[in-house]
C-alpha positions, -999 to 999 in steps of 0.1 A, spaced: 721 -886 295 700 -881 264 665 -891 254 665 -912 222 635 -910 199 624 -942 184 596 -932 161 597 -947 126 609 -924 98 581 -908 78 585 -906 41 592 -873 25 562 -853 16 563 -834 -17 562 -796 -12 529 -780 -21 523 -772 -57 531 -738 -72 496 -724 -66 503 -727 -28 538 -712 -27 526 -677 -23 503 -685 6 529 -708 21 553 -678 22 526 -656 37 520 -681 64 556 -685 74 565 -648 74 534 -638 93 541 -664 120 577 -652 122 566 -616 123 544 -625 153 573 -641 171 598 -613 163 575 -583 171 566 -598 205 601 -590 217 594 -552 213 556 -549 215 556 -556 253 582 -528 259 557 -501 251 531 -516 274 555 -519 304 543 -489 324 507 -500 321 515 -536 329 534 -525 360 506 -502 372 477 -526 366 493 -557 381 513 -539 408 546 -552 395 576 -534 412 603 -517 392 627 -545 402 605 -573 388 592 -554 357 623 -563 338 611 -600 340 585 -592 314 613 -588 289 640 -612 304 615 -640 310 606 -642 273 642 -638 262 656 -664 286 631 -690 276 634 -682 239 672 -681 238 677 -710 263 654 -734 243 662 -722 207 687 -749 199 664 -776 214 636 -762 193 657 -766 161 666 -801 171 629 -810 177 621 -799 141 649 -821 127 637 -852 146 599 -849 146 592 -829 115 595 -792 110 559 -786 100 547 -805 131 569 -785 154 560 -753 136 523 -760 145 532 -771 181 553 -739 186 526 -716 173 499 -733 194 520 -730 226 527 -693 217 490 -686 211 479 -703 244 506 -685 263 494 -652 248 459 -659 259 471 -666 295 491 -634 294 462 -613 281 440 -627 309 466 -625 336 453 -610 369 486 -611 388 524 -609 383 531 -646 386 506 -656 358 519 -629 335 556 -638 339 548 -675 336 529 -667 303 559 -648 290 582 -677 297 558 -700 279 556 -676 250 594 -678 247 592 -716 247 567 -716 219 588 -691 199 619 -713 204 601 -742 188 583 -723 160 611 -699 149 638 -723 137 611 -745 121 598 -715 102 632 -708 86 638 -745 78 603 -748 62 614 -724 35 641 -749 24 616 -777 27 588 -761 6 606 -739 -19 627 -753 -47 663 -741 -49 669 -711 -71 651 -678 -76 620 -689 -57 638 -700 -26 661 -669 -27 631 -647 -30 614 -664 -1 645 -660 21 646 -623 12 610 -618 22 615 -637 54 646 -616 63 627 -584 55 598 -594 76 621 -604 105 638 -570 102 604 -552 101 592 -569 132 608 -544 156 592 -514 138 558 -531 135 560 -541 172 567 -505 183 538 -490 164 514 -518 170 523 -520 207 518 -482 210 484 -483 192 470 -513 211 482 -501 245 464 -468 240 431 -485 233 405 -493 259 378 -512 240 346 -526 256 342 -563 248 310 -580 259 303 -551 282 337 -552 299 364 -526 293 396 -542 284 430 -526 292 449 -518 261 481 -536 271 462 -569 272 455 -566 235 492 -568 228 490 -604 240 455 -613 229 461 -603 192 485 -632 190 458 -658 198 438 -658 165 469 -653 144 488 -682 160 459 -706 160 449 -698 124 485 -702 112 488 -736 130 455 -748 114 465 -736 80 499 -752 80 489 -788 70 471 -774 39 499 -750 28 532 -765 39 549 -798 31 564 -818 59 601 -827 63 612 -862 70 612 -874 106 642 -895 117 659 -912 146 681 -892 168 689 -881 203 674 -852 222 696 -834 247 670 -827 273 694 -826 302 715 -800 284 685 -778 276 671 -780 311 703 -774 330 714 -746 307 681 -727 308 675 -732 345 710 -721 353 705 -689 334 671 -683 351 689 -688 385 715 -662 377 690 -637 364 667 -642 394 696 -637 418 707 -605 401 671 -592 401 666 -601 438 699 -585 447 686 -552 433 655 -553 455 662 -531 486 643 -556 507 668 -583 500 702 -572 486 733 -592 479 735 -607 514 700 -622 513 700 -660 516 679 -667 486 699 -642 465 730 -662 473 713 -696 468 699 -685 435 732 -673 421 751 -703 434 725 -727 421 725 -710 387 763 -713 385 762 -750 395 736 -757 369 756 -740 342 787 -761 353 765 -792 350 754 -780 316 790 -778 304 797 -813 318 766 -827 301 775 -812 267 810 -828 269 797 -863 273 764 -866 253 766 -879 218 745 -851 202 750 -820 224 731 -788 218 763 -769 219 792 -789 204 824 -775 219 841 -780 185 821 -750 173 836 -729 201 872 -741 197 879 -716 169 890 -682 184 872 -661 159 839 -679 165 843 -679 202 851 -641 201 820 -635 180 798 -653 205 812 -634 234 807 -600 218 772 -610 207 764 -617 243 775 -582 253 760 -562 225 723 -570 229 725 -556 265 727 -522 249 697 -527 228 676 -543 255 684 -516 280 677 -488 256 642 -501 248 634 -510 284 646 -478 302 637 -453 274 602 -468 271 596 -462 308 614 -428 307 595 -412 278 561 -424 292 565 -421 330 588 -391 330 582 -372 298 545 -380 296 544 -395 261 514 -416 250 520 -452 241 516 -445 203 539 -415 205 564 -436 222 563 -462 194 569 -435 168 597 -421 189 616 -453 185 610 -457 148 643 -440 137 661 -470 153 645 -494 128 654 -472 99 690 -467 111 698 -503 117 686 -512 81 708 -485 66 738 -494 87 735 -531 80 733 -524 42 765 -503 44 782 -528 66 774 -557 42 792 -538 14 821 -528 36 828 -562 50 840 -573 16 868 -548 17 874 -542 55 884 -567 82 855 -576 105 874 -565 136 874 -528 124 837 -529 116 827 -546 148 849 -524 169 835 -492 152 799 -504 156 803 -513 193 822 -481 200 794 -461 184 767 -480 204 787 -475 236 789 -437 228 751 -437 224 746 -453 258 770 -428 273 749 -400 257 718 -414 273 736 -414 306 738 -376 304 700 -372 306 695 -338 323 677 -335 357 679 -313 388 679 -330 422 678 -299 444 646 -295 462 642 -259 451 643 -268 414 634 -305 415 626 -320 380 638 -333 347 643 -313 315 651 -339 288 642 -331 252 635 -357 226 652 -337 199 685 -331 217 687 -358 245 671 -389 229 668 -388 191 705 -383 183 715 -413 205 687 -435 192 701 -429 157 737 -435 169 727 -467 186 709 -480 155 739 -473 133 762 -490 158 741 -521 160 737 -523 122 775 -520 117 781 -547 143 756 -574 135 767 -581 99 804 -588 106 797 -607 138 772 -629 120 798 -637 93 826 -644 117 803 -666 139 798 -691 111 832 -687 94 850 -720 90 821 -740 103 816 -773 85 784 -782 67 771 -803 96 775 -774 121 764 -745 100 729 -745 115 743 -749 150 766 -719 145 739 -696 134 715 -709 160 741 -705 188 746 -669 176 708 -662 180 709 -679 214 737 -656 226 718 -626 214 687 -635 235 706 -648 266 731 -620 265 704 -594 263 685 -610 292 716 -612 314 726 -577 305 692 -562 312 690 -581 346 724 -566 355 716 -531 344 681 -532 360 698 -541 393 722 -511 389 692 -488 381 671 -499 411 701 -495 434 708 -459 424 671 -449 421 664 -462 456 693 -443 470 683 -411 453 647 -414 464 657 -421 500 681 -391 500 654 -367 485 627 -379 509 651 -374 539 659 -339 527 622 -331 522 615 -343 558 643 -322 572 630 -292 553 595 -297 567 608 -301 602 628 -270 599 599 -249 587 575 -263 613 546 -258 590 524 -287 579 529 -294 541 501 -287 517 488 -322 506 486 -312 469 521 -297 469 534 -327 488 519 -351 462 535 -330 434 569 -331 451 567 -369 456 559 -373 419 589 -353 410 610 -373 434 599 -405 416 608 -391 382 642 -378 393 650 -410 411 641 -431 381 663 -408 359 692 -412 383 689 -450 381 685 -451 344 715 -429 337 737 -451 358 724 -482 341 732 -466 307 767 -457 319 774 -493 330 759 -505 298 783 -483 278 812 -499 297 799 -534 288 797 -525 251 831 -508 251 845 -541 266 831 -557 234 851 -531 214 883 -541 231 876 -578 226 869 -573 189 902 -553 184 923 -579 203 908 -612 194 888 -609 162 916 -615 137 899 -630 106 907 -612 74 881 -600 51 896 -620 22 886 -652 42 849 -642 43 837 -654 9 806 -645 -10 788 -676 0 790 -667 37 779 -632 30 748 -646 13 741 -667 43 742 -636 65 715 -620 44 693 -650 49 700 -652 86 693 -616 92 
């Protein structure tokens, strides 16, 4: 069943005059930057969010997955809303929702409100982001001006991760006093979006032309069943990782089963509605289907790297938030370099070899992270990781692998798609990135918590046995120090196992690319390569 819109068509509005084009581009790119950087800005603040709101290690991953699930699950619906109701209007609606959700997140006093705000942020981003890209076509005339606008937009999207890392680190380290009240720095990572989002929404009518509204059908049942089904699966995986519940818990089973049923209903809905969010004709081609599957696996590596390493370098190695942000900067530089090289190679080398090499390299990086050194004997309990030898080389390796992978997969995902489905093809690829990353992180977080809990219980048991054998009462200060070391070692144990499983997931993508991604580089023409540069 679909909801049919019946509003009368609104006549085309002329794009703003040349004197407004520069400001229009600034508005669109700043809004897109705000949406993109929010995916990384929160990672730096995770340890402080968890401490201040008493969020367990199990549920902390929801700060990332809640945003990604909502963003990815509603992205195609957001693009459809812009087509039907006007892209500028939906751009304003999406930014307003994002700003309000950011305010709620910045003021959150408990876990439920923060996670709800993150989900609402994702919904706002899902509405605003596709509208922002489409508004470039609406407002800029074809030719050099539009090409330049697309280039700036792509550059800003790529810079979002780097800006988010530095800005997140800087803001998290602040503790300003506002109206006599000291504000925790991590709250600023949310509150900074409020004035930007609202001012951008208010400026849109003056700087941006509107697209034509038209009749059409909105696949609300598909959007709801698909998104809620994914939420059910992720919730079940997260709950299973909690030692208080586990896989045999009733609500764990109910959540996983309900999620699977809702996803089955989603597939059934998409087969019968007239205008589905995911036309199955797009998935019928083996090359495209393979690209989507790999793109669902690959982001798990990137999500897990940022999530676990951010916690590791701050909680275990003692890095400040700002130093953590700078520690990740080589990733942003490496992915740009590798993407540039890959975009040149793809003209001469088949996509399967580039994607296979990129995923194999990313998997090797995760395997390197899984070798993080630590000593779990009570006599020498502790970690001895070095940024220069145990982290930096694999961050660079990961960035090169991701850059080598994204370009060919973006090309193959839209290869052979007709004009009417080109937007759906690229939108579905972005959806798979967000949803795959969220599902992957939920899985790896469950793995991490399981092994960390086992290691902590084992070390605590050994400590108690040692105390009982000695018969002497432990010194409180020494006991506290040992407990702190146990926490660090247990977290490292869990993270290294998560990285190892993540490496296996990415290497599965390598095998899939080699076996099923059979499109020749001759078939990927120059027009498609140009579209990748725009989509990036």
